[in-house]
DRENMARKOL-641408 format. One line per 5 residues: number of its first residue (from 1); their letters; for each residue z, x, y of N, C-alpha, C, O. Coordinates in steps of 0.02 Angstrom, whole numbers. Atoms other than C-alpha are relative to their C-alpha. Layout:
NUM> A> Z X Y Z X Y Z X Y Z X Y; ...
***
This chain:
1> MRVKI> 55 54 -24 461 -191 1077 -61 46 -59 -60 108 -61; 39 -27 50 321 -151 931 -69 -8 41 -85 -58 73; 63 -20 -27 152 -82 992 -50 15 -57 -25 23 -113; 52 -31 29 -11 -32 911 -34 56 61 -44 46 121; 31 -77 -56 -85 144 997 -82 -27 -15 -110 -49 -65
6> TTSCF> 68 25 -5 -256 105 1048 -39 64 12 -99 64 -2; 20 -55 -12 -286 282 1099 40 51 -6 89 43 31; -34 -32 24 -209 438 1027 48 34 79 20 21 132; -60 -11 -61 -54 511 1172 32 33 -33 29 30 -95; -55 -31 15 76 620 1160 50 2 63 32 -26 115
11> GKGFN> -34 -27 -62 213 679 1281 81 6 -43 85 2 -104; -50 -12 -12 399 705 1291 34 -29 -65 64 -82 -56; -27 33 61 462 667 1105 -39 -39 -35 -12 -66 -84; 45 48 43 316 566 1038 -60 38 15 -76 75 62; 58 -14 14 161 594 975 -48 -42 -53 -50 -33 -114
16> YSAGD> 35 58 40 42 447 919 -46 12 -12 -73 56 22; 86 -18 7 -128 446 844 -25 -99 8 8 -150 0; 35 80 -10 -256 280 879 18 -32 -79 6 -5 -133; -6 43 57 -203 148 754 74 -3 -38 91 -30 -91; -88 -14 14 -12 189 737 21 -61 29 4 -83 84
21> VKDVT> -37 69 -24 93 28 740 72 27 10 105 40 -41; -83 -19 -1 272 83 805 34 -54 40 10 -103 68; -36 37 -34 417 17 876 40 60 30 66 109 1; -20 -49 -51 476 105 1043 45 -48 45 49 -108 34; -36 17 -29 588 71 1167 -45 -51 63 -104 -44 76
26> EKLGK> 57 39 -49 522 -59 1303 -3 19 60 -29 -22 98; 46 -41 -39 496 59 1432 -44 36 -18 -95 32 15; 40 -30 27 413 170 1336 -73 -59 -13 -125 -54 20; 39 46 4 311 22 1276 -50 -28 70 -110 -33 81; 38 32 -68 276 -50 1443 -36 63 48 -68 49 99
31> DLISA> 25 -59 -29 221 122 1504 -69 14 -31 -119 22 4; 48 -20 56 104 159 1349 -64 -71 21 -125 -67 19; 56 65 -2 18 -27 1386 -32 -4 81 -88 -21 100; 27 -7 -67 13 -1 1570 -62 64 11 -107 73 51; 55 -80 -8 -83 175 1539 -64 -30 -43 -120 -5 -46
36> GFASE> 69 14 38 -197 78 1431 -6 33 -79 -59 29 -110; -1 -36 56 -140 182 1268 28 -53 -61 15 -46 -121; -19 62 47 -66 32 1180 -8 -74 21 -23 -94 77; -13 76 -24 -45 -166 1152 51 -28 -29 57 -21 -90; -51 36 40 93 -257 1110 -4 -44 -41 -43 -90 -25
41> IKSAK> 2 33 54 117 -339 961 51 -44 0 110 -27 8; -55 62 -16 201 -512 967 20 -6 -88 -17 -15 -136; -34 28 63 320 -536 820 -12 -84 -8 -5 -123 39; 13 67 25 277 -704 725 78 -25 5 124 16 -1; -60 45 15 425 -833 725 18 2 -70 -22 -25 -107
46> PKKET> -9 30 74 505 -834 555 -12 -86 -27 17 -135 -3; -20 66 21 472 -987 459 48 -38 -22 85 -10 -63; -51 33 29 586 -1120 422 -25 -11 -72 -80 -31 -90; -1 29 82 620 -1141 226 0 -82 5 38 -120 34; -4 73 -9 558 -1309 193 45 -29 -76 68 8 -120
51> KPAGG> -28 33 46 633 -1429 72 -35 -48 -41 -76 -82 -11; 63 43 42 544 -1532 -85 3 -71 38 60 -80 61; 12 59 -18 502 -1700 -19 43 -50 -30 45 -54 -92; -44 46 52 621 -1831 -67 67 23 -5 111 -18 -19; -80 -17 13 783 -1725 -74 20 29 -68 69 65 -78
56> ADADA> -33 1 71 788 -1718 -264 -17 81 -23 -62 117 0; 4 -69 46 799 -1556 -367 -78 -7 -38 -92 -60 -66; 52 1 45 624 -1510 -448 21 -23 -58 -10 -71 -79; 1 -11 68 700 -1497 -617 31 -77 -28 52 -85 -86; -26 63 33 756 -1688 -626 -31 -39 -10 -8 -90 -36
***
């Protein structure tokens, strides 16, 4: 889970500053969010590769 830290916090095995963006375990992420220390960053879906219109090569 990817989160943005909104309030500096620390605990066993971590020390985060406000503004940090971190990949954390699902459990830690949910704990930080429910405590108000972080917000979840939703990952954007990768864009599909588009082909040129007409299906012809651009060099033709």
